[in-house]
Structures are given as structure tokens and as C-alpha cells.
C-alpha positions in Angstrom: 8.1 12.3 -1.6 9.8 11.9 1.6 6.4 12.7 3.7 4.4 10.8 2.0 7.8 7.8 2.3 7.4 8.8 6.2 3.4 8.5 6.3 3.2 4.8 4.5 6.1 4.1 7.0 4.4 4.6 9.8 0.8 3.4 9.2 2.7 -0.1 8.1 4.6 0.1 11.9 0.7 0.7 12.8 -1.2 -2.2 11.0 -3.1 0.4 8.9 -1.7 -0.5 5.3 -4.1 1.9 3.4 -7.4 4.2 3.7 -10.8 1.8 4.1 -11.7 0.9 0.3 -8.2 0.7 -0.4 -7.9 -3.0 -0.1 -7.8 -5.3 -3.1 -9.9 -8.2 -2.9 -9.8 -9.2 -5.9 -8.3 -9.5 -9.5 -9.0 -10.5 -13.0 -8.3 -14.1 -14.1 -6.9 -14.7 -10.4 -9.7 -17.3 -8.7 -7.8 -18.5 -6.2 -7.5 -16.2 -2.7 -4.6 -13.8 -3.0 -1.2 -15.1 -0.8 -1.2 -11.3 1.1 -2.6 -8.5 1.9 -2.9 -5.8 -1.2 -3.8 -2.3 -1.7 -4.0 0.2 -4.5 -4.7 3.6 -4.9 -4.5 7.4 -5.4 -2.0 10.1 -3.2 -2.3 13.8 -4.3 0.7 14.7 -4.6 0.2 18.5 -2.0 0.1 22.2 -4.3 -0.8 20.7 -7.1 -3.2 18.3 -8.8 -1.3 15.3 -9.4 -1.5 11.9 -7.7 1.2 9.2 -7.6 -0.8 5.5 -8.0 0.3 3.2 -5.7 0.5 -0.3 -5.1 1.3 -2.7 -1.3 1.6 -6.5 -1.6 2.0 -6.6 2.6 4.9 -8.8 3.4 3.8 -12.7 3.9 6.7 -13.5 6.3 7.3 -10.2 8.8 5.1 -7.3 7.4 6.9 -5.4 11.3 10.1 -6.4 10.2 10.5 -6.5 6.5 11.4 -3.5 4.4 9.1 -1.0 2.5 10.3 -1.2 -1.1 9.0 1.7 -3.5 9.9 2.0 -7.3 
């Protein structure tokens, strides 16, 4: 899991938040523009056939300086 987090952290520092097609551009029952970029998808757990679902909401303040919170 630590390697996944460090990889994700380096992607955020470069401004790349997810693979192509992972950006969320609309959500049900929300007619306004989304307040910040959002990404979602699955990350494969190495050496297994399991995946972890993730959602990333990019900071509205300072994405390069704000902490990455994972829960």
C-alpha cells in the first residue's frame, strides 16, 4: 500500500491526477459544474486479483501544497 501512496503522491506533484478516462465530469442529480476536479477508478493490488476503489478530489486551494488525505 505504501508504494501505491508514494506513486500517487508523485503523480499529484506533477499535476497528473489519474489515468486517461478517470476524471469525473458529472454526477447524478448535480446540474452545476463540479467545484473542483475529481477522479475515480480502481487500483490493482499487486500479486492479487483484487482492486481498491479510489476517489480523488483535487484541492480547491493549493493542490501542490495541501496534504493528500487517504481514508
